[in-house]
Every structure is written in C-alpha cells, then in structure tokens.
N, C-alpha and C positions, 0 to 999 in steps of 0.2 A: 873125483878124478875127471880131468878135462877129456872130453869126447874127441876122438879122431874125426877127420873130415867125413869118412865113410860113415861112422856111426851117427854123425850130426845129420847127414843126408837122410839116413834111414829114419831117424827121429822126426825129421820134418817131412817125411814122405807124403803125407796127406795134405801138406800145405804149400809145396813148391809150385810156381806158375809154369804153364806149358811153355816150351821153347820153340813152338812152331814158327811164329812170326819173327822171333829174334834169330832163330837159325837161318831163316832166309835172308835177313838183313846183314848179319855179322858173320855168318858161317859158324861151324861147330866150335872151333877153338875159342872164339871170342865168347860164344854163349856159355861154355863150360867155365871160363874165367869168371863170368857173371854169377854163376852158381856159387863158386867158391867165395867170392866177396859177399854174397847174400848170407851165407852161412857164418862167415866171420864176423859180420856186423849185426847178426841176430835178427835179420829181416825175415819176415814170414812170407816164403815163396812155396809153390806146390810141387812136390816130387811124385814120380810115377811109382805106384805100387805094382806088384807083379800082375795085377789084373786090370790096371787102368790103361788108357791110350792117350796118344798125342801129347806126351809129356816127356820129361828127361830126367836122368841122373847122370852124374859125371862118368865118362868112360874111364875105367880103371886100367890104366897102362895102355900100351899100343903094341900088343904082341904080334910077332911075325906069323905068317901062315903056318910055318912048321910048328909053332907053339900051340896051335889051335886045340889038338887033342889034350894036351897038358892042361890047357885053360878049362876045358870041359870037365876033365877028370878031377880037377881041384875044386869044382863047383863055384868058381868065381863068377860073379854076375857079368853078363855080356850085354852090350847095347848096340842096336842097329837103328838106322833111319830109313824110313820109307818116304819117298817123294812121289806125290801122286797128284791127279788133277781134281778140280775143286768138288765135283759132285759125288765123289767116292766116299766122302767122309762118314755118311750114315752106315754104309757097309762095313768100313774098316773099324768104326767104333764097336761093332759087334764081333768082327773076325779077329782083331788083334788079341783081345783077352782070351779067346779060345785057343789061339796059338800059344800064348804065353803059358796057359795051364798045361797044354799038351807037352810043350818043351820041358817044363818043370817036372811033370809026371814021368816022362820018359828018360830025361837027361839029368834030373836032379839039379838043375841050374836055373836060376832066376835070369830072365831076359826082359830087357826093356826095349819096346819098339816105339820110337819116336815117329810121328807122322807129320808131314809138311804138305799143305794143300793150296792149290792155286791153279791159275790157267795153265794148260798144258805147255804152251810155248814159253811162257814166263818161267815155269818150273825147269823146263829144259835149259834155258839160259842160265838160271840159277845154279844148276848142277855143273854146267860148263864153266861157270865163274868161280866155282869153289864150294858149293853147298855139298857136303860129303854124304851123299845118298849111298846107302848099301844096296837098296832095292828101288827101282823105279817102275811105276805103273802109270803110264802116261796114256793121253787120249788117242794118240796116233802112233802107229809104227814108225812113222817119218820122224817123229821126235826122238824115238829110241834109236834110230838110225843116225841121227846127229850126234848122239853120245858115242856110238860106235866110231864114227868118223873123227870124233874128238879124242879117240884113244882111251876112253874110259870103259867101254864095253868091248869084249872080244867078238870078233866075227863068228857067225854061227849061233848067236844067242837064242835064235828062234827054235833050234833043236835042243836046247838045254832044259826046256819045260814041256809039260804036255801040251797037246793041242796046238802045236807050232807057236806056243807061248801066248796065244790068245785066251785071256782069262775071263772076259765077259763080252757079251753083244748087247747091242741095242739098236733102235731105229729112230728116225726123226718123228716127232709129234708136233701137232698144231694145237696150242692152247689158245682158247678164245674167252671172251667175256661170257658171263653165265647166260646159258641159253642159246649161245652162238648167234647173236643178233645180226651179224653180217653175212651169215650163211657160208662160212668157209669151211669146205669139206675136202678140198683136193688142191693140187698145186696151181691149177689154173684159176681157182678162186681168189688167190692171193692178188690177182690183178683187178679185182672188183673196185669200182670207184670208192673212195673214202676209206679204204682199208689201210690202216697203219701197222707196220710190221716191226717187231723187235727181234733182233739177232745179234750175236756177239761179233767181235772183231776177229777176222781170220789171222790177223798178224799176231795175236796173243792167245787165241782160244782154239782148243781142239774142236769143240762143238760147232764153232763157226765155219770151220773148213768142212766138216761133215755137212752142215746145212748148205754150204755153197755147192758141194757135189751133189747133194739131193736135188737142189734146184735145177742144176745144170742137167743132171741125168733124167729128170723128169721129162725133159724135151729130147735130149740126144738118144736116150735109150728106149724111147717110145715111138721112134720113126722120124723124129724131127732132125733138122740139119744143124751143124755147128753154128751157122748164122742165126737160125731161129733160137737156138739155146742162148746165144749171147744177147740177143734182143730181149728175150724173156728175163733173164737174170738182171740185165740193166734196168728194166722196168721195175722189178722187185726192189732193188736197192734204192731207187728214187723214192720208195715208201718207207724207208728206214730212217727215222729221225736221229737216232744215236747208236753208237756201237759200244756196247759194254765190253769189259775185258774178258769175261769168262761166263760159263753157263749160269753159275750162281748169281752173278751180278746182273745177268739178263733177267732171271727170275725176280730179283728185287725191283728192277725198273718196271716190270710188267705188273707185278702184285702189289708192291709197296708204293711206288711212284705213280701207279695207275697210268702209265703210258702205253700206247699201242692197242690195236684191236686184236692182233694175232702175235703170239710168241712162238718162234721155232726153236725147239729144244730137244735134248735127249728124252726119249720116252721114259727113261728110269727117273729123270729128274722131275718130270710131270707127275709120275706116280708118287714119288716121294712127297712132292708138294700136297698131294691129296692126302696121303697118310698124316701129314703134319697139320692138316685142317684148314688149307686154303679154301675159303668159302666160295670164292668166285670160279673154282676150277671147273672147266669143261674143256674136253679135248678130243681130237680124232687123230688116227693114225692113217696117212695116206696109203692106199693099197699098192701104189708103186713107191718103193722106198729104197734106201741104201742100208746095207748091213754095216753097222758101226762096230767094228772089231777092235778091241783094245788089248794091248800086250802087257806083259810083265817081264822084267830082266833083272838079274843081278848085276851090280856095277863092279865089274871084275877088279879094276884098278884100286878102288876104294876098299873092297872087302879084303883084298890081299894086304893092303897097307893096315887096315884095322885088326886083321886076324879074325874076321867074322864070316868067312866063307860058309863054313858049316851051317851055322844058324841062318844065314841069309838064304841059302839054297833050300833049307828045310822050310822056311817061311814061304818062298815062292811055290814049292811043291804043295804045301798045305792050302793054298789058295784054290787049288783044283780039286780038293777033296769034297765029297758030298756035303760035309758039315759046313765048309766055307761057301760053297756054291749055293746052299740053301739061303745063307744070310744075304748074298748078292741078290737072289731072286725076291726075297722079301721086301726089299727096297726098290725094286723096279728093273734090275738088270736081267736080261734074258741069259739064263744059265747055259754054260757049254757042257756041263755034265749031263749025259742023256737021261738018266734017272731023274734027276732033279728037273730037267726040262719037262718030262712027262708029268711030274708032280704038280707043276705050275702052269701047264699048257693053257688052262682056261683063264689065266690071269691076263694073257697077252693077246691082242687082236691079230688075227691072221693078216698076212701080207701076201698079196698075189703075185707081185713081181718084185724081186729083191736083186739089186746089182751091188757089185762090190767095188772096192777101190782098184782092184786088178783089172776091172772092166775099163778103167780109165788109163791103164798102162802101168799101174803101181805108183807109189808115192814120189819117187824121183821125177817121173814124168808129170804127175799131178802138180807138184811144187813149181817145176820149171814153167809149166804152162799157165797156171793160175795164180800162184802165190809168191813167187820171187818178186824182187824189186822191179817194177816196171811191167809186170806180167798182167794177165787179164783183170784180176781183182783191182789192181791199182788204177788200171785204165777205166774200168767201170766206176769206181768210186770217186775218182778225181773228175770225171766228166759227166757225172750223173745229173 
C-alpha cells in the first residue's frame, strides 16, 4: 500500500535535513514544498523526531485560532518555529527536547519546534520579510520592538511573560590570547599600543550593540563626559580590523582565523567556547559592565494565523521554569530564576558596577543616538 505524505514523513523522520537555513532563505511555504518534493522523489532528508531540535516536518493544515482546542484534543501534531540569535543554539538544543517531552506528556500531542539562528538584526529583518516565526528570542528588546512596530507582535508583550519577558542575562567579557600577553583587564587597557580588537557589526549583531554601549558606558557612567566617551570609542574602533556579522562569527574570526588580541563578546559565548574545548581561552569580565537583558515574545500575527497560540505561549512560559533556566545557566547565561541563580552563583564573576540600557534612555533613544543611519556609530566607523 502506498504511504501517505504524513506516513512517509514519519518513516523518514530520522533522515530529513534541518530547515533552518532554507527557512531563512525561502520562507516556510517554500521550505514545506521542498519536503514534499523530497518525499515524492525518494530523497533522503532529515525529519524531526519528537525529541530532536532545529528541524522540520510539514505543517498539517492551517487551523484558525478558534480551532486550536480541537487540534489538541484530536492529538494532531503541531509545529512552531523559534527565531533566535546565534549564540543561543547550545541552550535551545537542550531546552527544546525538554519542552517537547513535557507537552507530549501533558497534552498527549507531538510538537515540532523548528529553530532558526543568526545575528539578531538579520533575524529581525527576516521575520519582517516573511520568515514565519511563532516565537522570537532576540538579543535586543529593540529588535522585538521592531516586530511590534511592524504589526507582528501586539503592544504590551513585555507583560505577557514572566520577568517582563527577560529570559536571560549576560555581561560583556574580554577574551585574550593564552596567558593574556597584552595585559588587557579593563576597558582602558583596550587602548594599549598594538592591541587589536575583534567585535561584531552593530548593524547586524545584537552583541555588537551591547559591546558599543559597554564601551561608551565605561566612560559616561564612571564620571566621564560625552565628549570623552566619543573620543574613547572612536579610538577603540580604529583598532578593529574587521566587523563580523554576529557573535558566533566573531568567535570564529578570533579562534579559527587567529585575528585580534582581544575579542569582545557575550560572557555566555565565552563560557560556551571553554566548554567546547577552545585551547586558547583566557578571559576577564570587566568590573564595570552592562547588563545584557534578552527578551522572548510570541509573534501574535503568525500564531493566530497558524493556530499555534496555545503551544507557543506554553513554550515561552516553559523558558522561565527552573528546568529551562538551568540549561541556560549550564552554557553560560546568567539565569533570571532566583533559585537557579543561587545554584550557579560561583560560576559567574562578580560585577561591581552594572548599568542597563535604561540608563541610556531606552532602546529608542539608543538607536536614534548611536545606530540609526548617520548616527554616532556611522560617524565613528566612517571617519576612524
């Protein structure tokens, strides 16, 4: 008997290829058509089992929101897409299977969670251009706000999840060559002669904007003037030979291409590099630092069209549970759950002075002042 498309997908479940990159290039509909063609032609591609991550199976139908309870009660498989920034992959590779198992256990329904990773700015543009995310976990609240302004996320999303929707925290770390031969231990040391610095591009990367604010705040929030901050940041960027597109590419430039003496990066990315066996890893966390607060939100317009609001909201709430927060902490994120924070407090260096984006007036003010076309970053990098 000839198998139906659904049965064929299930039979090939361990062989279908992830759709992360294809979903970014072509959008969900094109990617789903590619699966159907692969099944029809007998190609060997990889499907997502109920406990695997970052893969896809075809969305079965497109139920309206009012049909969501019926969908669950009939135990039909459901598929959602998480769009997030590059360095979260190690955490979500562990968290997604935990949620899949929990949903199956409690709802009796198989759920597939596709995950797309990339620079936060690039991911935001992809969603605005049609990448049909059900949930976004971006590096900046400003990027989530762009989706709100684009009509994809309802106003007030910050109150729809615990902790004002901030799911993880981090700070900026300086990675140096083994033994820290240039003696870089604080922000001022970045201006030492012959120190070359690697940081990502603020136009495409969330970590790069955090790095920029960390640099600026190290002067402006420790008694320096705006003019002194501008002069300091301009000198730093004169030492930046290349601007990678995101945090992960920055790490590749530093570790694999062996460029630079100091890498500015998320503390969590640095910790993860150590866990993955980077032999040259040596890093310090400046005692004056910026709190890198990263949010998560349901993409209202998409979940209502897909009929996936219930499972998407459940996934977002699951990210704040001790179970999920522990997985974030294991790969270097500073957890927002108080109990898990105490459990891992010895893992993270103390920071004496911590400022936030609100100390700069919030993301709207930050973008207008620093990152919009023709703003301070463009002036600095063009005239460095």
